[in-house]
C-alpha positions in Angstrom: -210.9 44.5 125.6 -210.8 41.4 127.7 -210.2 41.7 131.5 -206.7 41.0 132.6 -205.1 42.2 129.4 -202.1 44.4 130.0 -201.3 47.1 127.3 -197.6 47.2 126.6 -195.8 50.1 125.2 -192.2 51.1 124.3 -190.5 53.8 126.4 -188.0 56.2 125.0 -185.1 53.8 125.6 -186.9 51.1 123.6 -187.8 49.0 126.6 -191.2 47.4 126.9 -193.2 48.7 129.8 -196.8 48.3 130.8 -199.3 51.0 131.4 -199.6 52.1 135.0 -203.2 53.1 135.4 -202.7 54.0 139.1 -200.6 57.1 138.3 -202.2 60.3 139.3 -204.6 62.0 136.8 -202.4 65.1 136.8 -199.3 63.0 135.9 -201.2 61.2 133.2 -202.5 64.5 131.7 -199.5 66.7 131.9 -196.6 64.2 131.8 -195.0 64.5 135.2 -192.1 62.1 134.7 -191.9 58.3 134.1 -193.1 55.6 136.4 -190.4 54.0 138.6 -190.6 50.6 136.9 -192.7 48.2 135.0 -195.8 47.4 137.1 -199.0 45.7 136.3 -202.1 46.9 137.9 -205.7 45.7 137.8 -208.6 47.9 136.7 -209.3 50.2 139.6 -212.6 51.5 140.9 -214.8 53.2 138.4 -214.1 56.6 140.0 -210.3 56.3 139.7 -210.2 55.7 135.9 -212.7 57.3 133.6 -212.7 56.4 129.9 -212.6 59.4 127.6 -213.7 59.3 124.0 -210.1 59.0 122.7 -209.4 56.1 125.0 -212.5 54.2 123.8 -211.4 54.9 120.2 -207.9 53.7 121.0 -209.1 50.5 122.6 -211.5 49.7 119.8 -208.8 50.2 117.2 -206.3 48.2 119.2 -208.6 45.3 119.7 -209.4 45.1 116.0 -205.8 44.9 115.1 -204.6 42.4 117.7 -203.4 39.0 116.4 -204.7 35.6 117.5 -203.9 34.7 121.1 -202.2 31.5 119.8 -199.6 33.6 118.0 -199.1 36.2 120.6 -199.0 36.4 124.3 -200.5 39.6 125.6 -199.3 39.2 129.1 -195.7 38.9 128.0 -193.1 41.7 128.0 -192.7 41.3 124.2 -193.6 44.3 122.1 -196.9 44.5 120.4 -197.3 44.7 116.6 -196.4 48.0 115.0 -200.0 49.2 114.7 -200.8 48.5 118.3 -197.6 50.3 119.4 -198.6 53.3 117.3 -202.1 53.6 118.8 -200.9 53.0 122.4 -198.1 55.5 122.1 -200.2 58.1 120.4 -203.2 58.0 122.6 -202.2 56.7 126.1 -198.6 57.9 126.6 -198.4 61.1 128.7 -197.1 64.2 126.9 -194.7 66.8 128.3 -195.9 70.2 129.5 -194.6 72.2 126.5 -196.9 70.2 124.1 -200.0 71.9 125.6 -198.6 75.4 125.0 -197.6 74.6 121.4 -200.9 73.1 120.5 -202.2 75.1 117.5 -205.7 74.3 116.3 -206.8 76.0 113.1 -210.0 77.8 112.6 -213.0 76.7 110.6 -213.9 78.9 107.6 -216.2 81.5 109.0 -219.0 82.8 106.7 -221.2 85.7 107.6 -224.6 85.3 105.9 -226.6 87.8 107.9 -227.1 90.0 104.8 -227.2 87.2 102.2 -231.0 86.9 102.1 -232.0 84.4 99.4 -228.4 83.8 98.4 -227.7 81.9 101.6 -229.3 78.7 100.3 -226.9 78.3 97.3 -224.0 79.2 99.5 -224.8 76.4 102.0 -225.2 73.9 99.2 -221.9 74.8 97.5 -219.9 74.6 100.8 -221.5 71.2 101.5 -220.7 69.9 98.0 -217.1 71.0 98.4 -216.8 69.3 101.7 -215.0 72.3 103.3 -215.0 72.7 107.1 -217.0 75.9 107.6 -219.2 77.6 110.1 -222.1 79.9 109.2 -223.0 83.1 111.2 -226.6 83.9 110.3 -226.9 86.8 112.7 -223.4 88.3 112.2 -220.3 88.2 114.2 -218.4 90.8 116.2 -215.0 89.8 115.1 -213.9 89.3 111.5 -215.0 86.5 109.2 -213.3 84.8 106.3 -216.2 85.5 103.9 -219.0 88.1 103.9 -221.8 87.4 101.5 -224.1 90.4 100.9 -227.2 90.5 98.8 -227.0 94.1 97.5 -223.9 96.2 98.1 -220.6 96.4 99.9 -222.1 98.6 102.6 -224.8 96.1 103.6 -222.6 94.9 106.4 -221.0 97.6 108.5 -218.9 95.1 110.6 -216.6 94.1 107.7 -213.0 94.0 109.1 -211.1 91.6 107.0 -211.6 88.5 104.8 -213.4 88.4 101.5 -216.5 90.4 100.5 -218.6 89.5 97.5 -219.3 93.1 96.5 -217.1 95.9 95.4 -217.7 99.3 96.9 -219.4 101.6 94.4 -219.9 99.1 91.6 -223.7 98.9 92.0 -223.8 102.6 91.2 -221.4 102.3 88.2 -223.6 99.7 86.4 -226.8 101.7 86.6 -228.0 102.3 83.1 -227.3 106.0 82.9 -223.9 105.8 84.6 -222.8 102.8 82.4 -223.9 104.7 79.3 -221.6 107.7 80.3 -218.7 105.4 80.9 -219.1 103.6 77.6 -219.3 106.9 75.7 -216.2 108.2 77.4 -214.3 105.1 76.1 -215.9 105.5 72.7 -214.4 109.0 72.4 -211.0 107.4 72.6 -211.7 104.1 70.8 -214.6 104.7 68.5 -214.2 101.5 66.5 -213.8 99.2 69.5 -216.8 100.5 71.5 -219.6 99.9 69.0 -221.1 96.9 70.8 -224.0 98.8 72.5 -227.0 100.6 71.0 -227.1 104.3 70.5 -228.2 105.8 73.8 -229.3 109.1 75.3 -229.7 110.1 78.9 -232.9 112.0 79.8 -233.8 114.5 80.9 -230.2 115.8 80.5 -229.8 114.9 76.8 -233.4 115.1 75.6 -232.7 118.0 73.3 -229.7 116.2 71.8 -231.9 113.1 71.3 -234.6 115.1 69.5 -232.1 116.9 67.3 -230.3 113.6 66.3 -233.6 112.0 65.3 -234.7 115.0 63.3 -231.4 115.1 61.6 -231.5 111.4 60.7 -235.1 111.9 59.3 -233.9 114.8 57.1 -231.0 112.7 55.7 -233.2 109.6 55.1 -237.0 110.2 54.8 -237.6 106.4 55.2 -235.9 106.4 58.6 -238.5 105.2 61.0 -236.8 104.0 64.2 -238.2 102.6 67.3 -236.8 103.5 70.7 -237.0 101.8 74.1 -237.1 103.8 77.3 -235.6 102.3 80.5 -235.4 103.8 84.0 -231.9 104.2 85.1 -232.4 102.5 88.5 -235.1 100.1 87.3 -234.8 96.3 87.4 -236.8 93.3 86.4 -238.4 95.1 83.4 -240.1 97.7 85.6 -241.0 101.0 83.8 -239.8 99.9 80.3 -241.8 100.9 77.3 -241.3 101.4 73.5 -241.9 104.6 71.5 -241.7 105.6 67.8 -242.1 109.4 68.2 -239.5 111.4 70.1 -242.3 113.7 71.3 -243.8 110.8 73.2 -241.2 111.3 75.9 -242.3 113.8 78.5 -239.6 115.8 80.3 -242.0 118.0 82.2 -242.2 117.8 85.9 -240.2 115.7 88.3 -239.3 112.6 86.2 -236.8 110.0 87.2 -233.6 109.6 85.2 -233.8 107.2 82.3 -232.0 106.2 79.1 -233.4 106.0 75.6 -231.9 103.4 73.3 -232.4 102.6 69.7 -234.5 99.5 69.7 -232.9 96.5 67.8 -235.8 95.6 65.5 -234.1 92.6 63.9 -232.9 90.2 66.6 -231.8 86.6 66.0 -234.9 84.4 66.5 -235.2 80.8 67.7 -238.6 79.1 67.2 -239.9 82.4 65.9 -239.2 83.9 69.4 -236.9 86.6 70.6 -234.3 85.7 73.3 -231.3 87.1 75.0 -228.3 85.6 76.9 -227.4 86.1 80.6 -223.7 85.7 80.8 -222.1 85.4 84.2 -218.8 87.0 84.9 -216.6 86.9 88.0 -214.5 90.0 88.8 -212.1 88.3 91.2 -209.8 91.3 92.0 -208.7 94.7 90.8 -205.0 94.7 91.6 -204.0 92.5 89.9 -207.0 92.5 87.5 -208.5 89.0 87.2 -211.6 88.3 85.2 -213.4 85.0 84.7 -216.3 84.1 82.5 -218.8 81.3 83.0 -219.0 78.8 80.1 -222.6 78.2 81.1 -225.3 80.8 81.2 -229.0 81.3 80.8 -231.1 81.9 77.7 -234.4 83.8 78.4 -237.1 83.6 75.8 -240.2 85.7 75.2 -243.5 84.0 75.3 -245.1 85.5 72.1 -243.9 85.1 68.5 -241.8 88.1 67.5 -243.0 90.7 65.0 -241.3 94.0 64.1 -242.6 96.8 66.3 -245.7 98.7 65.0 -248.1 101.1 66.7 -250.4 98.1 67.3 -247.9 95.9 69.1 -245.7 98.3 71.0 -247.4 97.4 74.3 -246.9 93.7 73.9 -244.3 93.2 76.6 -244.3 89.4 76.2 -243.2 89.9 72.6 -240.5 92.5 73.0 -239.0 92.1 76.5 -237.2 89.0 77.6 -237.2 89.6 81.3 -238.0 86.5 83.3 -239.8 88.5 85.9 -242.3 89.7 83.3 -242.7 86.6 81.1 -243.3 84.2 84.1 -246.7 85.7 84.4 -247.7 84.8 80.9 -250.0 81.9 80.3 -247.5 80.7 77.5 -244.5 80.5 79.9 -243.2 77.0 80.0 -241.6 75.6 83.2 -239.7 72.4 82.4 -237.0 70.1 83.8 -235.6 69.8 80.3 -232.4 71.9 80.0 -232.9 72.2 76.2 -236.5 73.4 76.2 -238.9 75.8 77.8 -238.9 79.5 78.3 -235.7 79.5 80.3 -232.9 77.3 79.1 -229.2 76.8 79.4 -226.9 78.9 77.2 -225.0 75.8 76.0 -228.2 74.3 74.6 -228.9 77.4 72.6 -225.4 77.6 71.2 -225.7 73.9 70.2 -228.9 74.7 68.3 -227.2 77.6 66.6 -224.2 75.4 65.8 -226.5 72.8 64.1 -227.9 75.6 62.0 -224.4 76.5 60.7 -223.6 79.4 63.0 -220.0 79.8 63.9 -220.5 79.8 67.7 -216.8 79.9 68.5 -216.5 83.2 66.8 -219.7 84.4 68.4 -218.4 83.5 71.9 -215.1 85.3 71.3 -217.1 88.5 70.5 -219.0 88.1 73.7 -215.8 87.7 75.7 -214.4 90.9 74.1 -217.6 92.7 75.1 -217.1 91.6 78.7 -213.4 92.7 78.8 -214.1 96.1 77.2 -217.1 96.8 79.5 -215.1 96.1 82.6 -212.1 98.2 81.4 -214.6 101.1 81.1 -215.6 100.6 84.7 -212.1 100.2 86.2 -211.1 103.9 86.5 -214.1 105.0 88.6 -214.1 101.6 90.4 -210.5 102.1 91.5 -211.4 105.6 92.9 -214.2 104.1 94.9 -212.2 101.1 96.0 -209.2 103.3 97.2 -211.6 105.5 99.2 -213.2 102.6 100.9 -210.2 100.3 101.3 -207.0 102.4 101.1 -203.8 100.7 99.8 -202.1 101.6 103.1 -204.3 99.1 104.9 -203.2 95.7 103.5 -205.1 94.0 106.4 -208.4 95.2 105.1 -211.0 93.1 103.3 -210.6 92.0 99.7 -213.5 92.1 97.2 -214.9 90.0 94.4 -218.2 90.1 92.6 -220.4 88.1 90.3 -221.9 90.2 87.4 -224.6 89.4 84.9 -224.2 90.6 81.3 -227.3 90.7 79.2 -226.4 90.1 75.6 -228.7 90.3 72.6 -227.7 88.7 69.3 -228.7 90.5 66.1 -229.8 88.9 62.9 -226.3 89.6 61.5 -224.9 87.5 64.4 -223.4 90.5 66.2 -223.7 90.4 70.0 -225.0 93.7 71.6 -224.7 94.7 75.2 -228.1 95.6 76.7 -227.1 96.1 80.4 -225.0 94.9 83.3 -226.6 93.5 86.4 -224.6 93.9 89.6 -226.8 91.6 91.6 -227.9 88.7 89.3 -230.3 86.3 91.0 -228.8 83.2 92.5 -232.0 81.5 93.5 -232.4 77.8 92.8 -236.2 77.7 92.7 -239.1 79.4 91.2 -242.6 80.3 92.5 -245.4 78.3 91.2 -249.1 79.1 91.7 -250.5 75.7 92.6 -254.0 77.1 93.1 -255.5 80.6 93.2 -253.8 82.3 96.1 -251.5 79.4 96.9 -247.8 79.9 95.8 -245.2 77.1 96.2 -241.5 77.2 95.7 -240.4 74.5 93.2 -236.7 73.6 92.6 -235.5 74.6 89.1 -233.1 72.2 87.4 -232.0 74.9 85.0 -230.9 77.3 87.8 -229.2 74.5 89.6 -227.3 73.4 86.5 -226.1 77.0 85.9 -225.6 78.6 89.3 -224.2 75.9 91.6 -221.0 75.4 89.5 -220.7 79.2 89.2 -220.7 79.8 93.0 -218.6 76.6 93.6 -215.9 77.8 91.2 -216.1 81.3 92.7 -215.4 79.9 96.2 -212.4 77.8 94.8 -210.9 81.0 93.3 -211.3 83.4 96.1 -210.5 81.1 99.1 -206.7 81.2 99.9 -205.1 77.8 99.8 -203.4 78.3 103.2 -206.7 79.3 104.8 -208.4 76.2 103.5 -205.5 74.0 104.8 -205.8 75.6 108.2 -209.6 74.8 108.2 -208.9 71.2 107.4 -206.4 70.9 110.2 -209.1 72.4 112.5 -211.6 69.8 111.5 -209.1 67.0 112.4 -208.2 68.8 115.6 -211.8 69.2 116.8 -212.6 65.5 116.0 -210.0 64.3 118.5 -209.3 67.3 120.7 -208.5 65.2 123.8 -205.4 63.8 122.1 -202.2 65.7 122.7 -201.1 67.5 119.5 -197.6 65.9 119.5 -199.1 62.4 119.8 -202.0 62.8 117.5 -202.4 60.9 114.3 -203.1 63.6 111.8 -204.5 62.7 108.4 -201.9 63.1 105.7 -202.3 66.5 104.3 -203.4 66.5 100.7 -200.9 67.9 98.3 -201.9 71.3 97.0 -203.9 70.4 93.9 -204.0 72.5 90.8 -207.1 74.6 90.7 -209.7 72.7 88.7 -212.7 74.8 87.6 -216.0 73.3 86.3 -217.5 76.3 84.4 -215.3 79.5 85.0 -212.6 80.3 82.5 -209.9 83.0 83.0 -210.0 85.7 80.3 -207.8 88.3 82.0 -204.9 88.3 82.2 -204.5 84.8 80.6 -206.3 85.4 77.4 -206.9 89.1 76.5 -204.4 91.1 78.6 -202.0 91.7 75.7 -204.7 92.4 73.2 -206.6 95.0 75.2 -204.0 96.4 77.6 -204.2 99.7 75.7 -207.8 100.2 76.8 -206.6 100.8 80.4 -205.3 104.3 79.5 -207.9 106.1 81.6 -206.8 104.2 84.7 -203.6 106.3 84.6 -205.7 109.4 84.6 -207.5 108.1 87.7 -204.2 107.6 89.4 -203.3 111.3 88.7 -206.7 112.4 90.0 -206.2 110.4 93.2 -202.8 112.1 93.9 -204.3 115.6 93.9 -207.5 114.9 95.9 -205.9 116.5 98.9 -208.7 115.6 101.4 -208.6 112.2 102.9 -211.6 110.0 102.2 -213.0 112.2 99.5 -214.0 111.5 95.9 -214.1 115.1 94.8 -211.2 117.4 93.9 -211.4 121.0 95.2 -210.3 124.1 93.3 -207.0 124.2 95.0 -206.2 120.6 94.1 -207.1 121.2 90.4 -204.9 124.3 90.4 -202.0 122.4 91.9 -202.4 119.7 89.3 -202.2 122.2 86.4 -199.2 123.9 88.1 -197.3 120.7 88.8 -198.1 119.1 85.4 -197.1 122.4 83.7 -200.1 122.4 81.4 -200.6 126.2 81.8 -198.5 127.3 78.8 -199.4 130.0 76.2 -203.0 131.2 76.2 -203.9 128.7 79.0 -203.4 130.7 82.1 -204.3 130.0 85.7 -207.3 132.3 85.4 -208.6 130.3 82.5 -208.0 127.1 84.5 -210.2 128.5 87.3 -213.0 129.4 84.8 -212.8 125.9 83.3 -213.1 124.3 86.8 -216.2 126.4 87.7 -217.9 125.7 84.3 -217.3 121.9 84.4 -218.2 121.4 88.0 -221.4 123.5 87.7 -222.6 121.3 84.8 -221.8 118.1 86.6 -223.5 119.2 89.9 -226.7 120.7 88.6 -228.8 118.4 90.7 -226.6 118.9 93.8 -227.8 121.6 96.3 -224.1 122.4 97.2 -223.3 123.2 93.5 -219.7 123.9 92.9 -218.9 123.7 96.6 -219.0 119.8 96.5 -215.9 119.8 94.1 -215.0 117.9 90.9 -215.7 114.2 90.6 -213.6 111.9 88.5 -215.9 112.2 85.5 -215.7 116.0 85.6 -211.9 115.7 86.0 -211.7 113.4 83.0 -213.7 115.9 80.9 -211.2 118.6 81.9 -208.3 116.3 81.1 -209.6 115.8 77.6 -209.9 119.5 77.1 -206.4 120.1 78.3 -205.1 117.3 76.0 -206.8 118.9 73.0 -205.3 122.3 73.7 -201.9 121.2 74.8 -201.2 118.7 71.9 -202.9 120.1 68.9 -200.6 118.4 66.5 -201.7 114.9 67.4 -204.3 113.5 65.1 -206.6 111.5 67.4 -207.9 112.2 70.9 -206.4 109.0 72.2 -202.9 110.1 71.1 -203.4 113.5 72.7 -204.6 112.0 76.0 -201.7 109.5 76.0 -199.2 112.3 75.3 -200.7 114.4 78.2 -200.5 111.4 80.6 -196.9 110.8 79.8 -196.2 114.6 80.1 -197.9 114.8 83.5 -196.2 111.8 84.9 -192.8 113.2 83.9 -193.4 116.6 85.4 -195.1 115.4 88.6 -192.2 113.0 89.3 -189.7 115.9 89.4 -190.9 117.4 92.7 -193.5 117.4 95.5 -197.2 117.4 94.6 -198.0 120.2 96.9 -196.2 123.6 97.5 -193.1 123.0 99.6 -192.9 124.7 103.0 -189.3 126.1 103.2 -187.9 126.5 106.7 -187.7 130.1 107.8 -184.5 131.6 109.1 -183.9 131.0 112.7 -185.6 127.6 112.9 -183.9 124.9 114.8 -182.0 122.1 113.0 -184.5 119.5 114.2 -187.4 121.5 112.8 -185.7 121.9 109.4 -185.2 118.1 109.2 -188.9 117.5 110.0 -189.9 119.9 107.1 -187.6 118.0 104.7 -189.1 114.7 105.7 -192.6 116.0 105.1 -191.6 117.1 101.6 -190.3 113.7 100.8 -193.6 112.1 101.7 -195.2 113.8 98.7 -192.5 112.9 96.2 -193.6 110.8 93.2 -192.1 107.3 93.4 -189.3 107.0 90.8 -187.9 103.9 89.3 -184.4 103.2 87.9 -185.8 103.4 84.3 -187.2 106.9 85.0 -183.8 108.2 86.1 -182.3 106.9 82.9 
């Protein structure tokens, strides 16, 4: 500004007054009353008046908006133009004391990446692309964060207090190959026609004899039956320990072997360019209650590096021909790294579907089958997942963290255009680069356009879904507040808040509840059994039901009728728990897990409702029967007040009984 210019402003009465720079700093800062009259003072000594950042900004904005001196007299008492009045009043007018107390600055979005490992790179890029105000804590934070991004499991970070966590407790154990096989076969007992989307599987060493007998029986029925089997370690990853066999005797169960699964090998897969391939489909499990599932429209196609031939004794060891794992094929001399999304040994899923569509394949129908596989697989995980989630984050702690997780489904398409589920990966790789050996012994990291095309929209849409709108709005206010923190809140020019826009996703599509909830709601029957199991656990923070809890369940549900006595219930409990805990040193003392309880529930359903035709009808009838009987009284034996107790003690006993009463609705009473 030019020397000698007086900045005029309007007081509360509408009169034009000039800025008194001689007022005390305390009065200018905290608003200690108005000046006695309009006075004009010259610029004082440098020590008396110090320009702050917001004053410099105000003067620059004011000088740029001033009209020509021929049209306006700055030394007059006339009011300045509207823009000048706005800037002068908002930045230079003293504010009252109460404004400082009411000043509320929001918080930036806090993200803990101390356990993210290689995932931190894509997280930073997605936040920067979104333009959200956020702060990263690479070494952790003592107080809670808005987002915790772990690389492996929920328990990676022990300081989780609130916010969002990108892992569900217990999910990494449920998708192990052996455990996932058990859960899928449990559902197949109830819905045999709907759960035929995975290869016939056996768990060894537990089911080795059953595996051998099934193969011998199939050979007796069909002498031309010559199957090939693939053996996968239960806890293996990246193709480690996988091999093919044709003779069941080739599997050794002697000694201390690790748990594995044997699957019937799909000998006739769909080929492209004479090469076997599979699809990595990315799925977001956004929440459990309510259940929300999203599927990515873009995925990854992984190709083998040798032309496919049906397995024989001569080519069983050709891993580059039979296994599509990227971690194996990248070491092949035939592996093709390319920036082209439609070519190479690793491509986008959309490019493969386009190629199939050009060949006359109904890709829309194929994609619907893949979505159905995703929904059915997650419904098989939900009962056990709910038990683990309730143990780690009880429903009585609403202030606790919320969880979400990105899963990777490996889908193989057969020659008959039927998608088959191979496995589920709880921690799919989110790296955006690959390692390239530039020279012997020298490895460089090179950006991968295919990974960027697939994974950046996936993580970006995930952040849009899981981040609450009110938290994002608060972070935007914090950004504005920090950029002009010297300006009083009541006088600050805040950027006009953006209207709450409708959620726009680039690649994720909601498939539950929006698309398939009505069609597959009946598959959630076992979740009701999990709710009954949780009611009779008895011991807080335990996943195992003791003998007393199982006995109380049978008594309260009134399943002990006829030949099924309490003595037979105890024998059933011991027999089932012993089989499920063979590898546990504690044996039957560790109690009954949910899988064992579900087996006992199936046995009770068969014995209690013999007239029903199918197992699913028997289980459904027993669930309704148990819910009806349990709702009539307390879950545990009531403690009746003895004679001579005081009235106050009797009331406390009655209140304790009401705590264990089943919640009834108005429809139940009718």
